[in-house]
N, C-alpha and C positions, 0 to 999 in steps of 0.2 A: 474343420473336420472333413468337410466335403472335398477340399483341396487335397488333403492327405490321401483320402480314398482314391481320388482321381489319379494322383501321381503313382500310387502303388499299383493301381490297375494298369497304368501305362507301362510300368516296368514289367509286370507279369505278361502283358500282351507282347512286349518286345522279346522277352525270353521264349514265349510260345511261338512267335513267328520267325525267330532266328533260324531254325533248321530249314524251314521252307524257303526263306530268302537265300540261305546259303546254297541250297540245291539249285535255285534259279541262277545265281551267279556262277556256280561251278558247272553249269550246263554248256558252256562254250567249249569248243573242240581244241582250240589253240592252247597248248600247255602254258605258254608264257602269259597269254591273256588271262588264263584261268588263275594263275598265281597272283597276277596284279589285281584281278577282281576279288580274290579271297582276301588279300591284304586291305584293299579299300573297304570291303565289307566289314572286316574286323574293326578297322579304325572308326567307321561310322557307328557301329554298334557300341563300342566302348565310349565314344564321345557322347552318344545318346544316353548311355547309362550315367555317365558323369553329370550330364546336364540335368537329367531327371532327379538324380540323387541330391544334387545341390539345391534344386528347387524344393525338394522335400525337406532338406536341412533348413533352408530359409524359412519355410512355413513353420516347422517345429520350433526353431529358435525364437521366432517372433511370438509364437503362442506361449512359450516358456517365459519370455520376457514379461508378457502381460499377466500371466497367471501365477508365476512363482517369483521372478526376480523383483518386479515392482513392489508387491506386498512385503517381501522380506526387507527390501531397501527402506521402505517407508517405516516398517516396524523398528528397524535398528537405528535409523538416523532421525526419524521424526518428520521428514519432508519427502516430497516426491523426487524421484530420479529424473534428472534433466535429459533431454534428447542426446546430448553429447555423451553422457555416461552410458545410456542405452546403446547408442551406435557403436561406441568403443568396445563394449563387451560383445556385441553382435559380430563385429568385424573379426575380433579375435577367434570367436567360435567358427565363423565362416572359413577363415584361413586354415584352422586346424582340421576341420572336416574335409576341406578341399584337398589338402595334402594327403590325408588318409585315403580318400576315395580315388584320387588320381593315381597314387602309388599302387592301389589295389587293381586298377584297370590297366595301368601302364607301368609295370614293375621295372622295365628296362630303361625307362626315361630318367635321366639325371636332372632333377629339378634345380639343383645348385648350378649346374652349367647353364640351364635355361635362364635363371635369374641373373647370373653373371653376364651372360650375353646381352641381356636387356638393361644392364646398368646404365649404358650411355643414353638409352631412351628415358630412363628414370631421371637422369640429370636434365635432359631437355625438358621433360614434363615438369620437373621441379622448378626450373627457371620460369617456365610459362605460368605456373601456378604459384608464384612466390607469395602474392598477397593472400591467396586462398589458404595456403599452408600456414602463413603467419597467423591468420585468424583461427585456424585449427588449433595450433599449439597455444595460442593465447587463450582460447576457450578451455583447453585442457588445464591450463594454469589457473584460470578462474574457478574451475570446478574443484581443483585441488585445494584452493584457499577457501572456497565457499563464502565469499563476501556477502552474497545475497541469494535468495531463492525466489522461485515463482510465487507471486502474491505479495512480495515485499514492496514497500514504497521507497524509491530511491530518488535522490536529488543529485544531479550532475550539473555543477554550476554553469558550465559552458554549453550545456545541451538542454536541460529542463528537468522537470519533476514528473513522476508518474509511477504506475504500478508495473512491475515486471510480469510480462505475459509468457515469455518463452526464452530459453537460452539454447542456441543452436551452434552448429559448427562455424557458421559465418559470423554471427553476432547475437545481440540481445534485442528483443522486441519489448518496448516500453509503451504503454498506453498513457498518454498525458491526461491531466484533469480537464483538458478541453476536448477529450475524446478523440485525439489524433494519435496515430502510430508513429513512434520514434524508433528508428532502426539505427543501432550503433554497432560498428564492427568491433570484434573482440580485441583487435590490435589497438584501436583508438581508446577503447574502454580501459585497457590495461595501463594507460598513461594518465588517466583522470583520477581526481580525488572524488570519491563517491561517498555520499552521506546516505546511510541505510536505516530505515525504520522497519525492523522485522515484524511480520504480520502476527506472530504469536507472542509479542512482547508488549508490555505496557509502556507506550511512548508518551512523553510529556509535551505539552504545548504551553505557551505563555501569551496571554492577552494583556494589553496595556490599557489603562484608563486614568482619569484624574478627577480630583474633587477640589472644591474651594477650601481655603484655610479655615473658614468658619464652620465647616462640617466636622463632626466628631470622628477621629480616626478609629476609635474602638467600635463605634456604631457602623462605620463603613466596612470595616473588616468582617464583622459578623454578618452583615446583610449580604455582601458579595459572596462570602464562603457558602452560605446557605443557598443562594440563588444558583451558583455554579454546581454545587453538589447534586441538585435535583434535575439538572439538564440531561437530555438524552445523549448517549454515547460517552458519557463521563464515567470512568471506572469508580465503583464504590469501594474498591480495595484500598485505595490511598486517598486520604482526605485532601481536598484542594488547599493550596497554600496562597494566602493573600498577604502581601507585604508592601511597605512603602519603598518605592524605587528612588525617589528623589524629592527634595523640597525645591520645586521649580519657581520661576518668576511669577507665574500666573496661578499657581495652586500646588497641591500635593500630587505627584505622579505615583501611580500604583501599578502593580503587576499581579496577575493571578495565574498561578501555575496549576495545571490539572493534567490528569492522565486519561488517555482515550482507550476505549475498548477496540475500536476499529480505526486505525490511524489514517486509512485511505479516505476517510470522510472528514479530515481535519478542517477543510475549508468551510464546510457547512456547520461544523461544531463551533468553530471560532465565531462565525456569524451569529449562531444561536446564543453563545455566551454573552456577546456584546448586547444582544437584544434583551436577554434576561437581566443584565446589569442595568440597562436603561429603565425597564419597568420597575425593578426593585428600588432604584433611586427615586422614581416618580412617586411610589407609594410612601417612601420614607422621608421625602422632602429634602433629599440630598441633591446638590447641583454640580454638574460638570464644570470644570474650570475652563476659561478661555482667556486670551490675552486682553488685559485691561490696564488702565492707568488711573490712579486715584490722586487727586490734588487736595491736600489738606490745607484749608484756609485758617482754621482755628485749632488750638491745642485740643487734643483728645482728653476726655474726662478720665478719671482714674478707674471708674467702674465701667467695664466693657462686658456687657451681658445682654441677653435677650429679654431679661426681666426688667420691670420698671422699679423705681425707688420704693413704691408702696409695698411691693412684695418683700423687698429686703428689710424695710422698716418693720413689717409684720414678723419677719423671721427673727430679728434681733429683740423684738418686744417679748418673744416667748422664751428667751434665754433667762434662766432664773437669776443669775448673778447681776443682770442688768435691770432687775425689778425696781431699784431705787431711781432709775432715770425716768424723766418725764418724756412726753411725746416729742418735744422739740429737741431734747438731747439725744434721743434715739435716732431721730432724723439726721442730725448732724453727724452722729457716729456712722450711720450708713453711708452718708455722702463722702466721708473721708476714708472709708475702708475700701479694700480691693478684692475682687473675685479672682480666685485661682482655680485652674482645672488641672487635675492629675490623672494620668493614665492608669489602667489596672496594674497593680504590682509596684507602682512608683511610690517612693517614700515621701511623705508630706513633711515629717520632721524626723530627725535621728537622735537617738539617745546620746547625751554628752555635748551636743551642739549648744552654743550660746544663742539665745533668742530674746526678742522683746515684743512678741506678738502672740495673739491667740487666734484660734480658728473656730468658726461655726460651720457645720456641714449644711450646705444649702441643697445639695442633690448628691445622692450616691451613698456609699458606705465605706468605713475604714476599719482596720484592725489595729488594736494596740498590742504591741509585742515587746517582750523582754528577752534578754539573752539567757538561755538555759544550757550550760555546758557548751557554749559556742554556737548553739543552734537557736533560731528564733522560736519563741513560744507565744501564742496568742492568749492574752489574758482578758481581753474585752473586745466587743464589737460595737461601734458607734454608728448610728443611723442619722437620717435627716433631722435637723433641729438640735442634735447633740453638739457639744463643744469640747475643746481640749486645748492645752497649752496656756491656761490662764495664769499660772504662776510665773511663767516667763514674761508675760505681759506686765504683771503688777510688781514683780520683784526682780526680774532679770535672772532668775535661777536657770541653770542649764537644763536642757530637756532630760526628763527622767526615763523616757521610753521611746521606742520607735513607733511611728504611726504610718501605716502603709495603706494605700487605697486598695480596697477589695474589688472595686469596679471603677469605671470612669466616675470620678468624684469632683464636684465643684464645692469649694469652700470659700467662705468670706473671711479674709484675713484682717484682723483689727490690730493696727500697729501702735507703737509707743506714742507717736506724735498725735494720733487721733485721741487717745485717752488723755494726754497732757493738756490738749486744748479744752477738754471738758473740765478737768481739775482746775485749770487756771480760772475758768469762769464760774465754777461752783466748787469751792474747796470742801464743802460738806460731803461731797460725793465720796471722798477718800474713805471716810469712816464708814459710811453706809456700805460701800462696795467691799471694804475689808471685812465687815461683819458677814456679808453674804458668802464671800469666799471661804471664811473660817468655818461657817456652818456647813458648807458643802463638803469641805475636807473632813470635818468631824463626822458627817454622815457617811462618807466613804469608808472611814476607819471604824464606823459603828461605835463611836464614843458617845455616851449619853450624859456625861458630866457637863453641867452648865459652866462651872468654873474653868474647865479645860477650854471650852469654846471661847470664853471671855479672854482668857490669857492669850490664846492663839490670835484672837482678833486684835488685841492690843499690840502684840508683837508684829503682826502683819501690817497694822496701821502705820507703825513707825517705819517699817521697811519700805512701804509704798511711798510715804512722804520723802524718805531719803532717796529712793530710786528715781522719783520724778522731780526732785529738787524743790520740794515745796516747803514753806516755812510755816 
């Protein structure tokens, strides 16, 4: 505002002093000199007016750019106008006002002839400024395409990674994550493949880690997802994704994908995520994998579990259909059975499949499902200590329903061969176990008739003997 006032005052002063100055120049006696002085005076006054008016135009245009153009541009596009766009609009306005002011003061001068005469100088200047003009037009092209804006994180493979600080006529200024300034000319930038992470966008990152094969995948997934979700700078709008990347030689390779609020801090956030995973593993007893070699000298036992045989024997002792077995027989059954682990949603058995084994739930929970118009319908939920599939074990009947793990579930599978070994050493078990199974089936069907149970027990006894080849 002060500059505008000063320039207007200078114009008024020039107009005020013009008559006095004209009298001074016209005071010479020589007519020829008087005419020359008058012409020189007029030229100086007009050029002074042109100069002062152009200075006034420059001040006003810059003020309008900051007060009007910049807010309107930001409101319509959502980002700040770069210096190239500001300068381009300013130059256009300068040229328009210059032509108007110049023609007003020098109406007899043909600007077209002036510009035509200076064309050869333009060619010379253009050749001298070839690189500069190339950067100029490359910058205009970049602004037209808008591949990135000030504040975006860009990765240029041959140059580096950093945050865009400014886009000028000459090039782009990028501040790298080592706090150095990287200046790239617009011409060079137009030839590069640029990876852009917009500042107002949810950009994702992926961090890799691994675990031992003995660690539960379902447990690992849950622990890592919760640890990452609570970390600083991780967006709450999209839940982190944890998934198995590969089954590698030394363990399970994982990756966790998460979205950042401020992508410019991705290095610090990646480090924080790795730290959170380490502490979460430490609390949960999960171990990171590392290259190892295992030499097996003796055959591995059938039961591979963190539990001892005593726990398994106790589990089988509580199964009601095995009530007729003595302690030694339960121990033998436990030693010849196998533990299986199923992931959440994984089918333990499928309806219609042939089978010759039953299952006791050692840890976890399963859902018993049947098909209802082509869709699975849950009819029962079994928990730790419950069992299923006993008819396939004793009679070889096809599976009657689907059994699906509701969570990570560990089951003890009792196979045909394990039961046959018991029957061969103690044939009386066939009748006792047949009675137990028949009573359980009658209880499930809510049948109270004793004769019905006895008939079913007798029929089941014959079927079991035939299925196991007993005489």
